[in-house]
C-alpha positions in Angstrom: 79.7 7.0 78.9 79.6 9.1 82.2 83.1 7.8 83.1 84.5 8.9 80.0 82.7 12.3 80.2 84.4 12.7 83.6 87.9 12.0 82.4 87.2 14.6 79.3 86.3 17.2 81.9 89.2 16.4 84.1 91.6 16.6 81.1 90.0 19.8 79.8 90.5 21.4 83.5 94.2 20.5 83.6 94.6 22.1 80.3 92.9 25.4 81.3 95.0 25.4 84.6 98.2 24.8 82.6 97.2 27.6 80.0 96.5 30.0 82.9 99.7 29.3 84.8 101.8 29.8 81.6 99.9 33.1 80.9 100.7 34.5 84.4 104.2 33.3 84.2 104.4 35.3 80.9 102.9 38.5 82.5 105.4 38.4 85.4 108.3 38.3 83.0 106.7 41.3 81.2 106.2 43.2 84.4 109.9 42.4 85.5 111.2 43.7 82.1 109.0 46.8 82.5 110.5 47.5 86.0 114.0 47.0 84.7 113.3 49.6 81.8 111.6 51.9 84.1 114.6 51.7 86.5 116.8 52.2 83.6 114.9 54.9 82.4 114.7 56.6 86.1 118.6 56.2 86.6 118.9 58.1 83.3 116.6 60.8 84.1 118.2 61.1 87.6 121.8 61.5 85.9 120.5 64.1 83.6 118.9 66.2 86.4 122.2 66.0 88.4 124.1 67.1 85.5 121.5 69.9 84.8 121.8 70.9 88.5 125.7 70.9 88.1 125.6 73.0 84.9 122.9 75.4 86.3 125.3 75.8 89.7 128.0 76.2 87.3 126.4 78.9 85.3 125.3 80.6 88.4 128.7 80.7 89.9 130.2 81.8 86.4 127.4 84.7 86.4 127.8 85.7 90.0 131.7 86.0 89.7 131.9 87.5 86.3 129.2 90.1 86.4 130.4 93.7 86.1 128.5 94.8 89.4 129.9 94.0 92.6 127.6 91.4 94.9 127.7 90.8 98.4 125.6 88.4 100.4 125.1 88.8 103.9 123.4 86.7 106.9 121.9 88.8 109.8 123.2 88.2 113.2 121.6 89.2 116.7 118.5 90.2 114.6 120.3 92.5 112.5 122.7 94.2 115.0 125.4 93.1 112.3 125.7 91.0 109.0 128.1 88.3 108.3 129.6 87.9 104.8 128.4 84.6 103.0 129.3 85.5 99.3 131.5 87.9 97.7 132.1 88.2 93.9 135.2 89.1 92.0 133.9 92.4 91.0 133.7 93.3 94.8 137.4 92.4 95.0 138.1 94.7 92.3 136.0 97.6 93.5 136.8 97.2 97.2 140.5 96.0 96.8 140.1 93.1 99.1 140.1 89.3 98.5 137.0 87.0 99.1 138.6 84.9 101.9 139.4 88.0 103.7 135.7 88.8 104.2 133.9 85.3 104.2 132.6 84.7 107.7 133.5 88.1 109.0 131.3 91.1 110.3 130.4 93.8 107.7 131.2 96.4 110.4 134.5 94.6 111.2 135.9 94.5 107.6 134.2 97.9 106.4 133.5 100.1 109.6 133.0 103.2 107.4 129.8 101.8 106.0 128.2 103.2 109.2 129.3 106.8 108.3 128.4 106.3 104.8 124.5 105.4 105.7 124.8 101.9 104.1 124.7 99.9 107.4 121.3 101.6 108.0 119.9 100.7 104.9 121.0 97.0 105.3 119.2 97.1 108.9 115.8 98.6 107.3 115.8 96.0 104.4 116.2 93.4 107.0 113.6 94.5 109.2 111.1 95.5 106.4 112.0 93.2 103.7 111.7 95.9 100.9 114.2 96.8 98.8 116.1 99.9 98.9 118.7 102.1 96.9 121.2 104.2 98.3 121.9 106.9 95.7 125.2 107.7 94.3 127.5 108.6 97.3 131.2 109.3 98.0 132.8 106.4 100.1 136.1 106.4 101.7 138.1 103.9 103.6 141.8 103.2 104.2 141.9 101.1 101.0 139.6 103.1 98.6 137.7 106.1 97.8 135.0 106.1 95.1 131.5 107.1 94.3 129.2 104.3 95.0 125.6 103.4 93.7 124.0 100.7 96.2 121.0 98.4 95.9 119.9 96.3 98.8 117.1 93.5 98.6 116.1 90.7 100.9 116.0 87.0 99.9 113.3 84.7 100.8 116.0 82.8 102.6 116.3 85.8 104.8 119.6 86.9 103.5 120.6 90.2 102.4 122.0 91.1 99.1 123.8 94.1 98.2 124.5 94.9 94.4 126.9 98.1 93.9 128.7 99.7 91.1 131.6 102.0 91.1 130.3 105.4 89.6 133.7 107.4 90.0 134.1 107.8 86.2 130.4 109.0 85.6 130.9 111.5 88.6 134.1 112.9 87.6 132.8 113.3 84.1 129.9 115.3 85.8 132.3 117.4 87.8 134.4 118.2 84.7 131.1 119.2 82.8 130.2 121.5 85.7 133.6 123.0 86.1 133.5 123.7 82.3 130.1 125.2 82.7 131.1 127.2 85.7 134.1 128.4 83.9 132.0 129.6 80.8 129.8 131.6 83.3 132.5 133.2 85.2 134.2 134.1 81.7 131.1 135.5 80.0 130.2 137.3 83.4 133.6 138.7 83.8 135.2 139.3 80.7 135.4 142.9 79.3 134.5 141.7 75.7 130.8 141.9 74.8 129.3 138.7 74.0 125.8 138.8 72.7 123.1 136.5 70.7 120.1 137.3 68.5 117.4 135.5 67.0 116.7 135.5 63.1 114.5 138.6 63.7 117.4 140.6 65.1 116.3 140.7 68.7 118.7 140.2 71.5 118.3 136.9 73.4 121.4 137.1 75.3 123.9 139.8 76.5 126.7 139.6 79.1 127.3 142.4 81.6 130.1 143.8 79.3 127.5 144.1 76.4 124.8 145.7 78.4 127.6 148.4 79.5 128.9 148.9 76.1 125.2 149.4 74.6 124.4 151.6 77.5 121.3 149.9 78.9 120.5 147.3 81.4 120.3 143.6 80.3 116.6 143.5 81.0 115.9 146.5 78.9 118.2 145.0 75.9 116.7 141.6 75.7 113.8 141.2 73.1 114.9 144.5 71.6 116.1 145.2 67.9 119.0 147.3 66.8 116.9 150.4 65.7 115.2 150.2 69.3 118.7 150.7 70.8 120.9 152.6 68.3 120.8 155.6 65.7 119.1 154.8 62.5 122.6 155.1 60.8 124.2 152.6 63.1 121.3 150.3 63.1 121.4 150.0 59.4 125.0 148.9 59.7 124.3 146.3 62.4 121.4 145.1 59.7 123.7 144.8 57.0 126.1 142.3 59.0 123.2 140.4 60.4 121.9 139.6 56.9 125.4 138.3 56.1 125.2 136.1 58.9 121.8 134.9 57.7 123.2 133.8 54.4 125.7 131.6 56.3 128.7 133.8 56.4 130.9 134.7 59.2 131.8 138.5 59.9 134.8 139.7 61.1 135.3 143.8 60.9 135.8 146.8 62.6 133.2 149.3 62.7 132.2 152.7 64.6 129.1 153.2 66.5 127.8 156.1 68.5 127.1 155.1 71.9 125.8 157.5 74.5 126.7 160.1 72.3 130.3 158.9 72.0 131.9 157.3 68.8 133.4 154.0 69.7 135.5 151.7 67.5 134.5 148.2 67.9 136.1 144.7 66.7 133.2 142.6 66.1 133.1 138.9 65.3 129.7 137.5 64.2 128.6 133.9 63.1 125.3 132.0 62.3 123.7 129.8 64.8 122.8 126.3 63.5 120.3 124.0 64.5 121.3 121.2 62.2 121.4 122.8 58.8 119.1 125.6 59.7 120.0 128.8 60.8 118.2 130.0 63.9 120.2 133.0 65.0 123.4 135.0 65.3 126.0 135.1 68.1 129.0 137.4 68.5 131.9 139.0 70.4 132.5 142.5 70.2 135.5 144.5 72.1 135.9 148.3 72.3 139.3 149.0 70.6 138.8 152.7 70.6 141.8 153.1 73.1 143.9 150.8 71.1 142.8 152.6 67.9 143.7 156.1 69.0 146.9 155.2 71.3 148.2 152.2 69.4 148.0 150.1 72.6 147.7 146.5 71.1 148.7 144.7 74.2 145.2 144.8 76.4 145.7 141.0 77.2 149.6 141.3 77.9 151.2 140.3 81.3 151.7 144.1 81.8 147.9 144.8 81.4 147.1 141.7 83.8 149.7 143.0 86.5 148.2 146.3 86.4 144.8 145.1 87.0 146.0 142.5 89.4 147.8 145.1 91.5 145.6 148.1 91.3 142.4 146.7 93.0 141.7 147.7 96.6 141.1 144.1 97.1 143.9 141.3 98.3 144.5 139.1 95.5 146.1 135.6 96.0 146.7 133.2 93.3 147.2 129.5 94.6 147.8 126.2 93.0 145.7 122.8 93.6 147.9 122.0 96.5 147.2 125.3 98.3 150.9 126.9 97.5 150.8 130.5 96.8 152.1 131.5 93.4 151.2 135.1 93.1 150.0 138.0 95.4 149.1 141.4 94.4 150.8 144.7 96.1 147.7 145.2 98.3 149.0 142.3 100.4 152.0 144.5 101.6 149.9 147.5 102.4 147.4 145.6 104.4 149.6 142.8 106.2 153.1 144.6 106.3 154.9 141.6 104.8 156.5 141.9 101.7 155.0 139.7 98.4 158.0 137.7 98.7 157.1 136.4 101.9 153.9 134.7 100.6 155.4 133.4 97.4 155.8 129.4 97.8 154.1 129.0 101.3 151.2 127.3 101.8 148.1 129.4 101.8 146.8 127.6 104.9 149.8 127.5 106.8 150.0 131.6 107.3 149.0 131.6 111.2 150.7 134.6 111.6 148.4 136.4 108.9 144.9 134.5 109.5 143.4 133.7 113.0 143.2 130.1 113.9 139.3 130.1 113.5 139.5 131.5 110.1 142.1 129.0 108.7 140.3 126.2 110.0 137.1 127.6 108.2 139.2 128.3 104.9 140.8 124.8 105.1 137.2 123.2 105.3 136.0 125.3 102.3 139.1 124.7 100.3 138.2 120.9 100.7 134.7 121.6 99.7 135.4 123.5 96.7 138.2 121.0 95.6 135.1 118.5 95.5 133.2 120.6 93.3 130.7 122.3 95.4 130.0 126.2 95.3 130.8 128.1 98.4 129.6 131.8 99.0 131.8 134.3 100.3 132.5 134.5 103.9 134.4 136.6 106.3 137.7 135.8 107.8 140.1 137.8 110.4 143.5 138.9 108.9 146.1 140.0 111.3 148.9 142.8 110.1 152.6 142.6 111.3 151.9 145.1 113.9 149.2 143.3 115.4 146.2 145.1 113.8 143.1 142.9 113.1 140.8 143.3 110.0 137.6 141.5 108.8 138.1 140.7 105.2 135.5 138.9 103.1 136.9 136.0 101.0 135.8 135.0 97.7 137.3 132.1 95.7 137.2 131.1 92.1 138.6 127.8 90.8 140.5 128.3 87.7 139.8 125.4 85.3 141.2 124.7 81.9 139.3 123.9 78.6 139.4 120.1 79.4 137.9 120.6 82.8 141.3 120.2 84.5 141.6 123.0 87.3 144.9 124.6 88.2 144.3 126.3 91.2 142.2 129.2 92.6 142.1 133.0 92.6 141.4 134.1 96.2 139.9 137.7 96.6 139.7 139.3 99.8 137.8 142.7 100.4 138.1 144.8 103.5 134.7 144.7 105.4 136.0 145.7 108.8 133.9 148.8 109.3 130.7 147.3 107.8 131.3 144.4 110.0 131.7 146.4 113.2 128.5 148.7 112.1 126.5 145.4 111.5 127.6 144.2 114.7 126.5 147.5 116.6 123.3 147.6 114.7 122.6 143.7 115.7 123.3 144.2 119.2 121.5 147.3 119.6 118.3 145.7 118.0 118.6 142.7 119.9 118.9 144.5 123.4 116.0 146.8 122.2 113.8 143.8 121.4 114.4 142.1 124.7 113.7 145.4 126.4 110.3 145.7 124.7 109.2 142.2 125.2 108.5 142.4 128.8 106.6 145.6 128.8 104.6 144.1 125.8 103.8 141.0 127.1 102.4 142.8 130.3 100.3 145.1 128.1 98.8 141.9 126.2 98.1 140.5 129.6 96.4 143.7 130.9 94.4 143.9 127.4 93.3 140.2 128.0 92.2 141.1 131.4 90.1 144.1 130.2 88.3 141.9 127.4 87.1 139.5 129.9 85.6 142.2 131.9 86.3 140.7 135.2 87.6 144.3 136.5 84.7 146.2 135.1 82.1 146.2 132.1 83.4 148.2 129.0 81.2 150.7 127.1 81.2 150.5 123.3 83.7 153.4 122.9 86.0 151.7 125.6 85.8 148.3 123.7 86.7 150.2 120.5 89.8 151.7 121.8 90.8 148.2 123.7 90.5 146.6 120.3 92.5 149.0 118.5 95.3 148.7 121.4 95.1 145.0 121.1 95.7 145.1 117.3 98.6 147.5 117.9 100.2 145.5 120.6 100.0 142.3 118.7 101.7 144.2 115.6 104.4 145.5 118.0 105.1 141.9 119.4 105.5 140.4 115.9 107.8 143.2 115.0 110.0 142.4 118.2 109.8 138.8 117.5 111.1 139.5 113.9 113.8 141.5 115.1 114.8 138.9 117.5 114.8 136.1 115.0 116.7 138.3 112.5 119.4 139.1 115.3 119.7 135.6 116.5 120.1 134.3 112.8 122.5 136.7 111.9 124.7 136.1 115.0 124.4 132.2 114.4 122.8 131.9 118.0 119.8 129.8 116.8 119.7 126.3 117.9 118.8 123.3 115.5 116.9 120.5 117.1 115.9 118.3 114.1 113.2 115.5 114.4 111.1 113.5 111.7 108.3 115.5 110.4 105.3 115.0 107.8 105.2 118.0 105.7 101.4 117.6 104.9 100.4 117.6 108.3 102.5 120.9 109.1 100.9 122.7 106.3 97.4 121.6 107.4 98.1 123.1 110.8 99.6 126.6 109.8 96.8 126.9 107.2 94.1 126.2 110.4 96.1 128.6 112.4 96.0 131.3 109.8 92.1 130.9 109.3 91.3 134.2 111.0 93.6 136.2 108.9 92.5 134.5 105.9 88.9 135.6 106.8 90.0 139.1 107.4 91.4 139.5 104.1 88.5 137.5 102.4 90.9 135.0 101.1 90.6 131.4 100.2 93.7 129.1 101.1 93.6 125.8 99.2 96.0 123.0 100.0 96.3 120.6 96.9 97.7 117.5 98.8 99.7 115.0 97.0 97.9 111.7 96.1 100.7 109.6 97.8 102.2 110.4 101.2 105.5 112.0 100.8 108.6 110.8 102.8 109.3 112.3 106.3 112.1 115.0 106.5 114.7 115.3 109.2 114.4 119.0 110.2 113.5 121.4 113.0 109.8 121.7 112.8 109.7 125.3 114.4 112.1 126.6 112.0 110.4 125.0 108.9 106.9 126.2 110.4 108.5 129.8 110.5 109.4 129.7 107.2 106.1 128.6 105.5 104.2 130.7 107.9 105.9 134.0 106.9 105.7 133.1 103.0 102.0 132.4 103.7 101.2 135.5 105.6 103.2 137.6 103.2 100.5 136.2 100.5 97.8 137.0 102.6 98.7 140.4 103.4 99.1 141.3 99.7 96.2 139.5 98.2 92.5 140.4 99.1 89.0 140.6 97.6 86.4 138.2 96.4 88.8 136.7 93.9 91.6 136.3 96.3 92.9 132.7 96.4 96.1 131.1 97.6 97.1 127.7 96.3 99.5 125.5 98.4 101.0 122.5 96.9 103.8 120.0 97.8 105.8 117.5 96.0 109.2 115.6 96.1 112.0 116.4 93.7 115.6 115.9 93.0 118.3 118.5 93.0 121.8 117.4 92.0 120.8 113.6 93.0 119.6 115.0 96.5 115.9 114.3 97.5 114.1 117.5 98.0 110.5 118.4 99.3 109.3 121.5 97.2 106.6 123.5 98.9 104.8 126.2 96.6 102.7 128.9 97.8 101.0 130.8 94.7 98.6 133.5 95.2 96.9 136.4 92.7 97.9 139.2 94.6 99.7 142.6 93.7 102.9 140.8 92.4 106.5 142.1 92.6 107.8 144.7 90.3 111.1 143.5 88.4 113.1 146.5 89.8 112.4 145.2 93.3 112.8 141.3 92.8 116.4 141.2 93.2 115.9 142.8 96.7 112.9 141.0 97.9 114.8 138.9 100.5 117.0 141.8 101.8 116.5 143.0 105.3 113.9 145.7 105.7 113.1 145.9 102.1 109.7 146.5 100.7 108.6 147.2 97.2 106.9 150.6 96.6 103.5 148.7 95.4 103.7 146.7 98.8 104.0 150.0 101.0 101.1 151.5 99.2 99.0 148.2 99.9 99.9 147.7 103.3 101.7 150.5 105.2 102.8 148.8 108.3 104.8 146.0 107.2 108.3 145.5 108.4 110.3 144.1 105.5 111.6 141.2 107.8 109.3 138.2 107.0 110.9 137.2 103.7 114.3 138.3 105.2 113.9 135.6 108.1 112.5 133.0 105.8 115.6 133.0 103.4 117.9 133.0 106.5 116.1 129.9 108.0 116.0 128.4 104.6 119.8 128.7 104.1 120.1 127.4 107.8 118.3 124.4 106.8 120.5 123.9 103.6 117.4 124.5 101.4 116.5 127.0 98.8 113.7 129.7 98.4 113.0 131.2 95.2 110.0 132.9 93.4 108.4 134.0 90.2 106.2 136.9 89.9 104.4 139.0 87.5 103.0 142.6 88.6 99.6 142.7 89.0 99.0 139.0 88.6 100.6 137.3 91.6 103.6 135.5 92.9 104.6 131.8 93.3 107.0 131.2 96.0 109.3 127.8 95.8 110.6 126.5 99.3 112.9 123.4 98.8 114.1 121.2 101.7 116.4 118.5 101.8 114.8 115.1 102.9 117.8 114.0 104.8 117.5 117.3 106.7 120.2 118.9 108.7 122.4 117.8 111.8 121.3 119.2 115.3 123.4 122.2 116.4 123.4 123.7 119.9 122.4 127.4 120.2 122.0 130.1 122.7 118.2 130.7 121.7 115.2 129.1 119.8 113.4 130.9 117.0 110.8 133.2 118.3 107.2 132.1 117.0 105.6 135.0 115.2 101.8 134.9 115.6 
């Protein structure tokens, strides 16, 4: 029995082992099958990933090459001293008229050396250094292959590569220029036509009149605006005008000839009036009126004929020259012959800028430069040129050119008008030289007087009694006032003769204003006036200017505000912000006071040399009338703008705008004299 039991146990163990082995073999086979399937799945996923990567790369390349914006990828060399092209898309090839193989692997300054003058190269370097993306606003670019207006955006990739995305904005820019030319032409026409042009609101109040309309009505533009017919014309005539206006307000156009009594004389007017619509609603009236009294009386129906044009063209005291867009002279008036001694036929067909025997070399260079700027759409103020007569006589003429553009904005040439300012120039030169010499001669004794006054105030040479101290104080005030006057005269003289040097550097406007306000604390206390500087929440960009010049502008405007504001309620607010002017970044400084204000009659003269409004003279008798004149001249020198808004009795706000890009350095004989 024990033996059989052992045999059964042995058999049982064998069966167990056999079963276990079979089970393990079965598990191994399952694992192998699993691995085979996993490997198959892995191969499939890997293949799918490869296909996805290939498709993604294909889509990226298609997007890169087919996008409308030009894209260039650069790699910096020598820590940003230059950049090598790594990628360049089709849009870039089209815009720059160059093929990708011609640029890949080459330096940007080798392929496009003009990017340095364009300003783009500095942007690339800054973005490489800072990692911050930058945009170079729309700007004109030109090289030996292309010239166009470009809008550039530059950024840095995590890989360190620099990406530039740019678009050709030439079409948009030309459209803007056409609109500007059209607006300019409209303004020139309305300001210079002999026909009266006017607009009214639905109540019959005049909202616009051109100079011819103001002259026709017999009042200034300011007195006409806001007035109704009954306030400007007789009762009988105003009733006629109201009847015509009522027809316009019913939606009718009126074209009629009517008589009006203007300044005691009867005039026959041809008037066309139409309603002004805002959608379907009539919001006003506009019209054109022509005085045809002479035509009616003398039957002269050819006012705009060639004969009339020729008469006007030839009868002016100015020299009139009509040139085409290429600068070729098409017509001249008879005055040219009297001034130069050459017949009109001598000028016809010649290039205006080739008349070296009629204009000085310096004048021709200036005229050529301004001709190009005007052709580019920039407004050029009148300037002086030297004309040479056939007998060798020399004259100074003031040149004013107006571009002549058609209804579609296409310009066909220029009308150049020259006025004789020889005598005025000589007088101004004599005055300026006298002022300069006199001011220089006065500085030395005034400086000595100020030194002696300071010595007396220190009382090192003796104690002063109260009466002597009072005399000394009065003498010091008068001396300082005289020094300020001399400095103002010197500054005006140097600015007028172009002898001021410009030394630009980076300047923080907020710090400059803080410094000026602190410097003027004694004067503000004297006038019991509080000066508040409302600083911007975010720091403004640095501007590239001559600090001394800008300080003089702001100080002159602030001192002007202090001098004409006083009392317990006196408060001057200064603020500064960044603004845009024709796609150019500007810094605008505002100085607002609650002083005496500027009368309307004086506002057009406020920047005139030695001018002071009547209320200013009554308020402060010792002013010079030079502060704002000098501020305006320096602002123009810095390529900025200065303007103001004022209400009599309530105060004035001055706006000083300076370009962030600043101005170029210029050598001069003298620097600005600091007025304290």
